[in-house]
C-alpha positions in Angstrom: 86.5 146.2 81.0 84.5 145.4 77.8 82.4 148.2 76.4 79.1 147.1 75.0 78.6 147.9 71.3 75.1 148.8 70.1 73.6 146.4 67.6 71.5 147.7 64.6 68.2 147.2 66.5 69.2 147.2 70.1 71.1 149.8 72.0 73.2 149.0 75.1 71.2 148.7 78.3 71.6 150.4 81.6 69.9 148.9 84.6 68.8 151.2 87.4 68.8 148.5 90.0 72.6 148.3 90.2 73.6 151.6 88.4 75.8 149.7 85.9 75.8 149.4 82.2 74.6 145.9 81.5 77.4 143.3 81.3 80.2 145.8 82.2 81.8 147.4 85.1 80.9 150.9 84.0 79.0 152.6 86.9 76.7 155.6 86.2 78.3 158.9 87.2 81.9 157.6 87.1 84.6 158.9 84.7 84.1 155.7 82.7 80.4 156.5 82.4 81.0 159.9 80.9 83.7 158.6 78.6 81.3 155.8 77.4 78.6 158.4 76.7 81.0 160.0 74.2 81.1 156.8 72.2 77.4 156.0 71.8 74.3 157.6 70.2 71.7 155.9 72.3 71.1 153.5 75.1 68.2 151.8 76.8 67.4 152.6 80.5 65.4 150.2 82.6 64.0 150.9 86.1 61.4 148.5 87.4 58.7 148.1 84.8 59.7 151.2 82.9 62.0 151.1 79.9 63.0 154.2 77.9 65.5 154.9 75.2 67.9 157.8 75.6 69.2 159.3 72.4 71.8 161.9 71.6 70.5 164.9 69.6 72.1 164.9 66.2 72.2 168.7 65.9 73.4 169.4 69.5 75.6 166.3 70.3 75.9 166.9 74.0 72.1 167.1 74.5 70.0 163.9 75.2 66.3 163.1 74.8 64.2 160.2 76.2 61.8 158.3 74.1 59.0 155.8 74.9 56.1 154.3 73.1 52.8 154.6 75.0 49.5 153.5 73.7 50.9 153.4 70.2 52.2 156.9 70.4 55.9 157.9 70.6 56.5 160.4 73.3 59.8 162.2 74.0 61.2 164.4 76.7 64.4 166.5 77.0 66.8 164.9 79.5 69.7 167.4 79.4 73.3 167.5 78.6 75.9 164.8 79.3 76.4 166.0 82.9 72.6 165.6 83.6 72.6 161.9 82.8 72.5 160.7 86.4 70.7 157.8 88.0 68.2 160.2 89.7 67.4 162.1 86.6 66.9 159.0 84.5 64.7 157.3 87.1 62.5 160.4 87.4 62.1 160.7 83.6 61.4 157.0 83.2 58.7 157.1 85.9 57.2 160.3 84.6 57.0 158.9 81.0 55.6 155.7 82.4 52.5 157.3 83.8 52.1 160.0 81.1 48.8 159.7 79.1 
């Protein structure tokens, strides 16, 4: 199973519609998912029209934050630790950040 490597400007992508990391067989919530999280610093999460970037905190490596640009402003929200990166949590955060003013 190939593991996507982030490029300089584009992190790997996770699509909510099928709960898999794009172009892989890594399913969210699986052992492979949590192993994959240990190897990356960020990824893009897409659900419907919402797209957010999830980044690992550099000072606390097992903590993650969501980022999205809205009306020219960068907004961020705390997501949680590795175990909190579930499909439900990410969908809720993406939708919340999508309607935030």
